[in-house]
N, CA, C and O atoms as a DFTB+ gen file, in Angstrom:
532 C
 N C O
     1  1      -9.192       5.018       8.147
     2  2      -9.617       5.719       6.954
     3  2      -9.708       7.223       7.227
     4  3     -10.114       7.637       8.313
     5  1      -9.353       7.985       6.300
     6  2      -9.405       9.438       6.414
     7  2     -10.481       9.925       5.380
     8  3     -10.466       9.480       4.232
     9  1     -11.391      10.817       5.780
    10  2     -12.414      11.317       4.945
    11  2     -12.145      12.780       4.694
    12  3     -11.995      13.550       5.642
    13  1     -12.080      13.192       3.405
    14  2     -11.855      14.579       3.048
    15  2     -13.062      15.421       3.504
    16  3     -14.209      15.127       3.166
    17  1     -12.764      16.478       4.284
    18  2     -13.883      17.285       4.722
    19  2     -14.582      18.082       3.600
    20  3     -15.726      18.512       3.749
    21  1     -13.874      18.265       2.487
    22  2     -14.437      19.070       1.379
    23  2     -15.379      18.211       0.474
    24  3     -16.516      18.582       0.182
    25  1     -14.834      17.057       0.060
    26  2     -15.616      16.257      -0.965
    27  2     -16.227      15.030      -0.381
    28  3     -17.141      14.460      -0.977
    29  1     -15.761      14.591       0.774
    30  2     -16.331      13.406       1.408
    31  2     -15.761      12.098       0.993
    32  3     -16.200      11.059       1.485
    33  1     -14.745      12.096       0.056
    34  2     -14.128      10.870      -0.371
    35  2     -13.246      10.315       0.759
    36  3     -12.669      11.071       1.541
    37  1     -13.156       8.976       0.828
    38  2     -12.394       8.316       1.886
    39  2     -11.092       7.737       1.273
    40  3     -11.049       7.243       0.146
    41  1     -10.037       7.840       2.113
    42  2      -8.689       7.402       1.709
    43  2      -8.051       6.618       2.857
    44  3      -8.385       6.811       4.025
    45  1      -7.151       5.756       2.501
    46  2      -6.420       4.962       3.489
    47  2      -5.439       5.829       4.282
    48  3      -5.256       5.645       5.486
    49  1      -4.820       6.768       3.587
    50  2      -3.831       7.645       4.246
    51  2      -4.426       8.945       4.702
    52  3      -5.270       9.528       4.021
    53  1      -3.992       9.395       5.842
    54  2      -4.423      10.674       6.428
    55  2      -3.960      11.815       5.527
    56  3      -2.806      11.825       5.099
    57  1      -4.834      12.774       5.231
    58  2      -4.498      13.977       4.444
    59  2      -4.042      13.571       3.020
    60  3      -3.172      14.222       2.441
    61  1      -4.619      12.518       2.475
    62  2      -4.278      12.103       1.118
    63  2      -4.503      13.240       0.134
    64  3      -5.564      13.863       0.112
    65  1      -3.465      13.503      -0.696
    66  2      -3.618      14.559      -1.677
    67  2      -4.485      14.050      -2.810
    68  3      -4.280      12.934      -3.288
    69  1      -5.457      14.850      -3.255
    70  2      -6.412      14.493      -4.276
    71  2      -7.127      15.706      -4.795
    72  3      -6.937      16.799      -4.260
    73  1      -7.949      15.562      -5.826
    74  2      -8.774      16.575      -6.286
    75  2     -10.167      16.466      -5.705
    76  3     -10.732      15.372      -5.688
    77  1     -10.738      17.549      -5.234
    78  2     -12.149      17.590      -4.813
    79  2     -12.878      18.079      -6.018
    80  3     -13.171      19.270      -6.114
    81  1     -13.179      17.228      -6.923
    82  2     -13.793      17.616      -8.198
    83  2     -12.692      17.971      -9.201
    84  3     -11.542      18.189      -8.819
    85  1     -13.039      18.025     -10.425
    86  2     -12.063      18.304     -11.474
    87  2     -11.892      19.817     -11.616
    88  3     -12.865      20.571     -11.639
    89  1     -10.599      20.250     -11.713
    90  2     -10.407      21.659     -11.959
    91  2     -10.840      21.974     -13.396
    92  3     -10.644      21.162     -14.300
    93  1     -11.423      23.143     -13.597
    94  2     -11.933      23.567     -14.876
    95  2     -10.996      24.532     -15.588
    96  3     -11.141      24.753     -16.790
    97  1     -10.028      25.115     -14.863
    98  2      -9.066      25.979     -15.494
    99  2      -7.672      25.593     -15.057
   100  3      -7.495      24.846     -14.094
   101  1      -6.681      26.105     -15.770
   102  2      -5.297      25.856     -15.423
   103  2      -4.968      26.486     -14.084
   104  3      -4.251      25.900     -13.272
   105  1      -5.489      27.674     -13.856
   106  2      -5.291      28.343     -12.545
   107  2      -5.774      27.464     -11.439
   108  3      -5.062      27.290     -10.449
   109  1      -6.971      26.889     -11.556
   110  2      -7.544      26.019     -10.520
   111  2      -6.640      24.790     -10.348
   112  3      -6.391      24.359      -9.222
   113  1      -6.167      24.247     -11.421
   114  2      -5.306      23.056     -11.369
   115  2      -4.030      23.374     -10.583
   116  3      -3.665      22.623      -9.679
   117  1      -3.367      24.443     -10.904
   118  2      -2.137      24.814     -10.275
   119  2      -2.355      25.113      -8.777
   120  3      -1.563      24.696      -7.932
   121  1      -3.407      25.819      -8.477
   122  2      -3.656      26.202      -7.061
   123  2      -4.045      24.955      -6.225
   124  3      -3.910      24.984      -5.002
   125  1      -4.518      23.878      -6.855
   126  2      -4.863      22.684      -6.157
   127  2      -3.662      21.834      -5.837
   128  3      -3.773      20.884      -5.064
   129  1      -2.489      22.152      -6.421
   130  2      -1.294      21.350      -6.195
   131  2      -0.585      21.772      -4.951
   132  3      -0.881      22.834      -4.402
   133  1       0.344      20.975      -4.486
   134  2       1.160      21.296      -3.326
   135  2       1.881      22.638      -3.524
   136  3       2.409      22.896      -4.606
   137  1       1.907      23.447      -2.547
   138  2       2.478      24.808      -2.682
   139  2       3.919      24.743      -3.117
   140  3       4.379      25.664      -3.793
   141  1       4.650      23.722      -2.773
   142  2       6.064      23.582      -3.172
   143  2       6.289      23.476      -4.676
   144  3       7.312      23.925      -5.194
   145  1       5.325      22.878      -5.367
   146  2       5.488      22.655      -6.760
   147  2       4.781      23.711      -7.690
   148  3       5.013      23.762      -8.898
   149  1       3.953      24.504      -7.080
   150  2       3.207      25.503      -7.842
   151  2       4.146      26.432      -8.654
   152  3       3.855      26.688      -9.822
   153  1       5.225      26.929      -8.101
   154  2       6.116      27.785      -8.915
   155  2       6.654      27.081     -10.145
   156  3       6.777      27.703     -11.201
   157  1       6.976      25.804     -10.037
   158  2       7.494      25.040     -11.198
   159  2       6.426      24.844     -12.224
   160  3       6.726      24.876     -13.418
   161  1       5.182      24.641     -11.827
   162  2       4.076      24.509     -12.779
   163  2       3.879      25.868     -13.474
   164  3       3.655      25.885     -14.684
   165  1       3.949      26.972     -12.786
   166  2       3.810      28.279     -13.402
   167  2       4.954      28.500     -14.384
   168  3       4.766      29.132     -15.424
   169  1       6.125      27.990     -14.063
   170  2       7.288      28.206     -14.930
   171  2       7.092      27.419     -16.270
   172  3       7.406      27.899     -17.359
   173  1       6.577      26.240     -16.117
   174  2       6.259      25.411     -17.350
   175  2       5.230      26.124     -18.202
   176  3       5.379      26.269     -19.416
   177  1       4.200      26.557     -17.537
   178  2       3.094      27.216     -18.228
   179  2       3.614      28.447     -18.959
   180  3       3.231      28.692     -20.103
   181  1       4.480      29.225     -18.316
   182  2       5.021      30.487     -18.950
   183  2       5.918      30.073     -20.124
   184  3       5.906      30.741     -21.158
   185  1       6.678      29.013     -19.996
   186  2       7.576      28.535     -21.093
   187  2       6.709      28.112     -22.281
   188  3       7.057      28.407     -23.424
   189  1       5.596      27.434     -22.039
   190  2       4.763      27.015     -23.102
   191  2       4.049      28.199     -23.750
   192  3       3.895      28.217     -24.972
   193  1       3.625      29.151     -23.000
   194  2       2.990      30.391     -23.544
   195  2       4.014      31.129     -24.467
   196  3       3.685      31.614     -25.549
   197  1       5.269      31.175     -23.960
   198  2       6.317      31.901     -24.739
   199  2       6.621      31.162     -26.065
   200  3       6.851      31.789     -27.099
   201  1       6.616      29.846     -26.006
   202  2       6.996      29.048     -27.202
   203  2       5.904      29.012     -28.243
   204  3       6.157      29.091     -29.445
   205  1       4.643      28.888     -27.738
   206  2       3.528      28.737     -28.664
   207  2       2.367      29.685     -28.220
   208  3       1.328      29.238     -27.732
   209  1       2.586      30.955     -28.404
   210  2       1.563      31.919     -27.950
   211  2       0.266      31.829     -28.708
   212  3      -0.744      32.338     -28.222
   213  1       0.232      31.207     -29.880
   214  2      -0.997      31.085     -30.679
   215  2      -1.902      30.004     -30.116
   216  3      -3.093      29.963     -30.426
   217  1      -1.328      29.102     -29.264
   218  2      -2.128      27.964     -28.753
   219  2      -3.052      28.479     -27.658
   220  3      -2.754      29.449     -26.962
   221  1      -4.157      27.810     -27.536
   222  2      -5.150      28.114     -26.508
   223  2      -4.873      27.239     -25.296
   224  3      -4.546      26.063     -25.459
   225  1      -4.990      27.763     -24.112
   226  2      -4.839      27.041     -22.893
   227  2      -6.177      26.475     -22.466
   228  3      -7.176      27.194     -22.470
   229  1      -6.221      25.204     -22.098
   230  2      -7.435      24.570     -21.611
   231  2      -7.117      23.346     -20.799
   232  3      -5.965      22.915     -20.744
   233  1      -8.094      22.794     -20.183
   234  2      -7.965      21.548     -19.435
   235  2      -8.428      20.430     -20.337
   236  3      -9.488      20.520     -20.956
   237  1      -7.616      19.349     -20.415
   238  2      -7.980      18.186     -21.157
   239  2      -7.381      16.968     -20.432
   240  3      -6.217      17.004     -20.032
   241  1      -8.151      15.911     -20.263
   242  2      -7.729      14.730     -19.530
   243  2      -7.306      15.147     -18.108
   244  3      -6.416      14.533     -17.520
   245  1      -7.950      16.190     -17.563
   246  2      -7.683      16.711     -16.247
   247  2      -6.298      17.272     -16.086
   248  3      -5.780      17.357     -14.973
   249  1      -5.685      17.663     -17.206
   250  2      -4.333      18.265     -17.179
   251  2      -4.338      19.603     -17.944
   252  3      -5.116      19.795     -18.879
   253  1      -3.457      20.516     -17.526
   254  2      -3.287      21.719     -18.331
   255  2      -2.805      21.338     -19.703
   256  3      -1.871      20.545     -19.821
   257  1      -3.397      21.863     -20.731
   258  2      -3.183      21.542     -22.106
   259  2      -3.067      22.769     -22.991
   260  3      -3.768      23.764     -22.802
   261  1      -2.168      22.678     -23.961
   262  2      -2.127      23.775     -24.987
   263  2      -2.710      23.154     -26.229
   264  3      -2.320      22.059     -26.633
   265  1      -3.628      23.844     -26.823
   266  2      -4.484      23.327     -27.874
   267  2      -4.511      24.273     -29.072
   268  3      -4.532      25.492     -28.901
   269  1      -4.511      23.725     -30.262
   270  2      -4.702      24.480     -31.495
   271  2      -5.240      23.516     -32.528
   272  3      -4.483      22.925     -33.299
   273  1      -6.572      23.358     -32.538
   274  2      -7.219      22.430     -33.439
   275  2      -7.151      21.015     -32.871
   276  3      -7.908      20.144     -33.299
   277  1      -6.296      20.784     -31.958
   278  2      -6.106      19.494     -31.262
   279  2      -5.182      19.693     -30.077
   280  3      -4.521      20.728     -29.981
   281  1      -5.121      18.747     -29.192
   282  2      -4.181      18.798     -28.048
   283  2      -2.770      18.754     -28.589
   284  3      -2.396      17.840     -29.325
   285  1      -1.980      19.772     -28.210
   286  2      -0.584      19.796     -28.657
   287  2       0.369      19.285     -27.580
   288  3       1.275      18.510     -27.888
   289  1       0.191      19.695     -26.340
   290  2       1.101      19.296     -25.287
   291  2       0.399      19.506     -23.941
   292  3      -0.319      20.490     -23.761
   293  1       0.608      18.580     -22.997
   294  2      -0.008      18.641     -21.702
   295  2       1.128      18.698     -20.692
   296  3       2.270      18.374     -21.017
   297  1       0.809      19.116     -19.450
   298  2       1.737      19.025     -18.337
   299  2       0.967      18.715     -17.093
   300  3      -0.214      19.050     -17.009
   301  1       1.585      18.086     -16.119
   302  2       0.844      17.737     -14.841
   303  2       1.854      17.478     -13.752
   304  3       3.010      17.136     -14.000
   305  1       1.367      17.657     -12.514
   306  2       2.167      17.405     -11.377
   307  2       1.917      15.963     -10.909
   308  3       0.776      15.505     -10.856
   309  1       2.996      15.264     -10.573
   310  2       2.918      13.940      -9.994
   311  2       3.704      13.987      -8.666
   312  3       4.323      15.001      -8.343
   313  1       3.671      12.914      -7.927
   314  2       4.278      12.934      -6.583
   315  2       5.782      13.223      -6.630
   316  3       6.280      14.009      -5.823
   317  1       6.493      12.615      -7.542
   318  2       7.930      12.790      -7.589
   319  2       8.493      13.554      -8.800
   320  3       9.696      13.794      -8.908
   321  1       7.576      13.922      -9.702
   322  2       8.083      14.556     -10.892
   323  2       6.977      15.475     -11.558
   324  3       5.795      15.433     -11.217
   325  1       7.445      16.254     -12.476
   326  2       6.607      16.978     -13.381
   327  2       6.469      16.195     -14.615
   328  3       7.479      15.802     -15.197
   329  1       5.254      15.932     -15.070
   330  2       5.043      15.177     -16.308
   331  2       4.783      16.120     -17.492
   332  3       3.929      17.003     -17.405
   333  1       5.498      15.938     -18.567
   334  2       5.269      16.683     -19.790
   335  2       4.838      15.676     -20.824
   336  3       5.490      14.643     -20.976
   337  1       3.733      15.943     -21.561
   338  2       3.169      14.940     -22.466
   339  2       3.050      15.494     -23.853
   340  3       1.992      16.004     -24.220
   341  1       4.096      15.412     -24.637
   342  2       4.052      15.930     -26.017
   343  2       3.654      14.897     -27.035
   344  3       3.425      15.234     -28.197
   345  1       3.564      13.633     -26.629
   346  2       3.263      12.566     -27.564
   347  2       4.455      11.808     -27.997
   348  3       5.576      12.301     -27.878
   349  1       4.256      10.577     -28.515
   350  2       5.298       9.707     -28.884
   351  2       6.221      10.173     -29.949
   352  3       7.420       9.904     -29.885
   353  1       5.688      10.895     -30.973
   354  2       6.538      11.396     -32.045
   355  2       7.546      12.365     -31.520
   356  3       8.718      12.318     -31.892
   357  1       7.089      13.276     -30.628
   358  2       7.996      14.265     -30.092
   359  2       9.089      13.659     -29.218
   360  3      10.250      14.059     -29.312
   361  1       8.735      12.718     -28.388
   362  2       9.797      12.107     -27.596
   363  2      10.798      11.341     -28.456
   364  3      11.970      11.243     -28.094
   365  1      10.358      10.801     -29.580
   366  2      11.307      10.164     -30.500
   367  2      12.207      11.179     -31.194
   368  3      13.403      10.944     -31.364
   369  1      11.629      12.302     -31.592
   370  2      12.408      13.369     -32.282
   371  2      13.485      13.945     -31.323
   372  3      14.614      14.207     -31.737
   373  1      13.126      14.129     -30.079
   374  2      14.018      14.734     -29.106
   375  2      14.752      13.691     -28.179
   376  3      15.249      14.036     -27.107
   377  1      14.790      12.456     -28.630
   378  2      15.365      11.403     -27.817
   379  2      16.746      11.714     -27.304
   380  3      17.037      11.466     -26.134
   381  1      17.596      12.244     -28.135
   382  2      18.990      12.529     -27.727
   383  2      19.032      13.582     -26.670
   384  3      19.780      13.450     -25.701
   385  1      18.263      14.618     -26.816
   386  2      18.204      15.718     -25.829
   387  2      17.512      15.286     -24.521
   388  3      17.714      15.879     -23.461
   389  1      16.708      14.252     -24.636
   390  2      15.972      13.780     -23.424
   391  2      16.615      12.556     -22.768
   392  3      16.015      11.933     -21.892
   393  1      17.847      12.210     -23.196
   394  2      18.498      11.025     -22.693
   395  2      18.750      11.015     -21.166
   396  3      18.892       9.943     -20.577
   397  1      18.805      12.154     -20.547
   398  2      19.042      12.259     -19.128
   399  2      17.721      12.312     -18.299
   400  3      17.747      12.578     -17.098
   401  1      16.588      12.056     -18.961
   402  2      15.296      12.107     -18.316
   403  2      14.639      10.742     -18.436
   404  3      14.993       9.959     -19.317
   405  1      13.711      10.456     -17.581
   406  2      12.894       9.251     -17.655
   407  2      11.819       9.543     -18.727
   408  3      10.942      10.389     -18.548
   409  1      11.927       8.817     -19.829
   410  2      10.995       9.044     -20.948
   411  2      10.399       7.741     -21.328
   412  3      11.117       6.745     -21.418
   413  1       9.083       7.691     -21.563
   414  2       8.430       6.545     -22.114
   415  2       7.455       7.083     -23.151
   416  3       7.329       8.299     -23.301
   417  1       6.793       6.240     -23.840
   418  2       5.931       6.593     -24.953
   419  2       5.108       7.869     -24.724
   420  3       4.057       7.857     -24.084
   421  1       5.637       8.968     -25.277
   422  2       4.956      10.231     -25.205
   423  2       4.980      11.000     -23.882
   424  3       4.311      12.021     -23.731
   425  1       5.768      10.487     -22.925
   426  2       5.852      11.071     -21.607
   427  2       7.296      11.384     -21.241
   428  3       8.220      10.614     -21.504
   429  1       7.450      12.601     -20.595
   430  2       8.727      13.002     -20.107
   431  2       8.550      13.328     -18.643
   432  3       7.724      14.158     -18.265
   433  1       9.376      12.630     -17.792
   434  2       9.283      12.847     -16.374
   435  2      10.465      13.685     -15.914
   436  3      11.615      13.287     -16.101
   437  1      10.200      14.827     -15.321
   438  2      11.267      15.713     -14.846
   439  2      11.190      15.758     -13.339
   440  3      10.286      16.384     -12.786
   441  1      12.123      15.105     -12.660
   442  2      12.032      15.099     -11.155
   443  2      12.017      16.516     -10.578
   444  3      12.624      17.445     -11.111
   445  1      11.281      16.633      -9.444
   446  2      11.127      17.941      -8.844
   447  2      12.414      18.527      -8.396
   448  3      12.548      19.747      -8.304
   449  1      13.376      17.680      -8.111
   450  2      14.694      18.191      -7.566
   451  2      15.700      18.537      -8.697
   452  3      16.847      18.890      -8.424
   453  1      15.260      18.432      -9.938
   454  2      16.148      18.784     -11.078
   455  2      15.761      20.137     -11.625
   456  3      14.601      20.543     -11.549
   457  1      16.754      20.844     -12.184
   458  2      16.465      22.120     -12.830
   459  2      15.485      21.908     -14.004
   460  3      15.571      20.920     -14.732
   461  1      14.604      22.815     -14.155
   462  2      13.610      22.716     -15.234
   463  2      14.299      23.088     -16.560
   464  3      14.866      24.175     -16.675
   465  1      14.251      22.177     -17.576
   466  2      14.866      22.493     -18.860
   467  2      13.965      23.389     -19.726
   468  3      13.406      22.938     -20.725
   469  1      13.837      24.637     -19.335
   470  2      12.871      25.568     -19.969
   471  2      13.104      25.688     -21.469
   472  3      12.151      25.707     -22.248
   473  1      14.353      25.769     -21.873
   474  2      14.642      25.934     -23.308
   475  2      14.205      24.726     -24.078
   476  3      13.618      24.843     -25.154
   477  1      14.489      23.550     -23.530
   478  2      14.096      22.281     -24.198
   479  2      12.578      22.175     -24.234
   480  3      12.010      21.809     -25.263
   481  1      11.940      22.476     -23.172
   482  2      10.439      22.448     -23.174
   483  2       9.891      23.336     -24.259
   484  3       8.952      22.949     -24.955
   485  1      10.463      24.539     -24.426
   486  2      10.032      25.436     -25.487
   487  2      10.277      24.847     -26.838
   488  3       9.403      24.973     -27.696
   489  1      11.394      24.210     -27.106
   490  2      11.729      23.569     -28.374
   491  2      10.708      22.504     -28.693
   492  3      10.197      22.434     -29.811
   493  1      10.407      21.666     -27.697
   494  2       9.457      20.557     -27.893
   495  2       8.052      21.132     -28.181
   496  3       7.360      20.619     -29.060
   497  1       7.627      22.159     -27.477
   498  2       6.359      22.753     -27.706
   499  2       6.257      23.300     -29.135
   500  3       5.266      23.059     -29.825
   501  1       7.259      24.017     -29.564
   502  2       7.283      24.592     -30.945
   503  2       7.202      23.425     -31.964
   504  3       6.465      23.505     -32.947
   505  1       7.955      22.365     -31.715
   506  2       7.884      21.234     -32.667
   507  2       6.457      20.634     -32.700
   508  3       5.944      20.301     -33.768
   509  1       5.844      20.507     -31.542
   510  2       4.468      20.001     -31.502
   511  2       3.547      20.922     -32.254
   512  3       2.697      20.453     -33.011
   513  1       3.686      22.224     -32.072
   514  2       2.866      23.153     -32.793
   515  2       2.982      23.037     -34.288
   516  3       1.992      22.978     -35.017
   517  1       4.237      23.007     -34.726
   518  2       4.493      22.914     -36.169
   519  2       4.064      21.564     -36.773
   520  3       3.546      21.493     -37.888
   521  1       4.299      20.502     -35.994
   522  2       3.947      19.179     -36.518
   523  2       2.463      18.840     -36.509
   524  3       1.983      18.087     -37.356
   525  1       1.742      19.404     -35.543
   526  2       0.367      19.012     -35.372
   527  2      -0.690      20.031     -35.856
   528  3      -1.883      19.730     -35.849
   529  1      -0.249      21.233     -36.275
   530  2      -1.235      22.184     -36.757
   531  2      -1.091      22.445     -38.240
   532  3      -1.853      23.230     -38.805
């Protein structure tokens, strides 16, 4: 067993990646991620800000979230991919453009080794903003 020296939680794997407490800001969330993926997370964040500047940035469900009267779109780091969470309606509307990605109900998984589809992320975010506000 490995015990995190910061939070005291125990894990089966040595140096298990985890959160020592919940991040309260998007900056905290990004800085808590592996250094290799932080630039990609910042790129997604910038794409969402550019697409929906009227939306407020906040943490919801322990994920960076863009909000305007309700949660519009979330993103998060996973071990093998970047998760984008626009909801089921959005993934259905953009099904054809998302055909090359792993998509399930409301979730888009973009592998870390693939180019980030910044333009598509912006289109999806704009659609979410228009549909949900």
